[in-house]
N, C-alpha and C positions, 0 to 999 in steps of 0.2 A: 543358514540364511539363504533364501532363494535369490538367484541372480535374475534380475528382470531385464529383458531387452526392450527398452522403451522405444516405442514407435515414433514419438513426437519430440524426442530430445528433452524429455521432462527433467532428467537429472541435470543436464547442463543448464537448462533454463532456470531451475530452482537455485542453482549455484550463482547464476548471474543475478537473479532477483535478490539473493542474500547480500551479494556484493553491493548492489544498488542501495538496499536498505541500510547496510552498514555505513555507506558513504553519506547518507542523509544525516547521520549523527555527527558528522564533521562539519556540517553547514552551520551558518549563523543562527538558524532557527533553533538549533539544539544547544546553544551556548549558555542559555539560562537554566536555572534549576527546573523550571516548568516550561514546556513548549506550549504554544497556543493551542495545539490539539489537546493537551492535557486539560487545559482550562475549559475548552469547549465540551469535552466529554464529561468532565466533572459537573458542568452546569446542566447536564441532561440533554445536550443537543448532539451527542456523538453519532447517533444513527443517521440523522439528517445530514450532518456535516460530511460523513464518510460517503453516503450514497450520493450526495450532491457533487462531491469531488470525483467520484467514479463516473458519474454522468458527464461532468464537465470535460474530463480528459478523454472520454470515449467520443464525445461530440467534436472535440478539436483535433482528434487524430485524423491526419490526412489534410487538415486545413492549415493550422498554424505550424510552420516549419515542416510541412509535408508529413509523410508517413514515417514518424520517428519512433524508435524503440522506447525513448524516455517516457512518452505519454502512456505506452502500454505498461511499462514498469510502474508508473504512478497509479494506474488503475489497479494493478495487482497489490501494490503496497496498501492503498486505501481499503482494498478487500480484506487484507490481513488485519488491519486496524479494526475494521468492521467486525470481523470474527471475534476479536478480543472484546469489543464492546458487547456483542451478542452474548459471549460466554460470561462476561462479568455481570451483565444484567440478568442472566438466567440462572446464576448460581445461588441467588438469594432465596 
């Protein structure tokens, strides 16, 4: 396996993103059998929901609570959910 010298700390940032995502499963949104996101995706609105949230958090970065990492992590998390929506819709 080739060792990659990441120029932009990708390895560390991916680890941070995973920890952030793991933490969302401990929040009250994940306490039910189905999260609201599950229902939204199942009703056929997953793409718009994810893209809307990506845009929302990108727009508020630097405005609400300043330039905070959590907004950036949310953008990445919704991007991952969007990848799952894309893959699920295109495997049929």
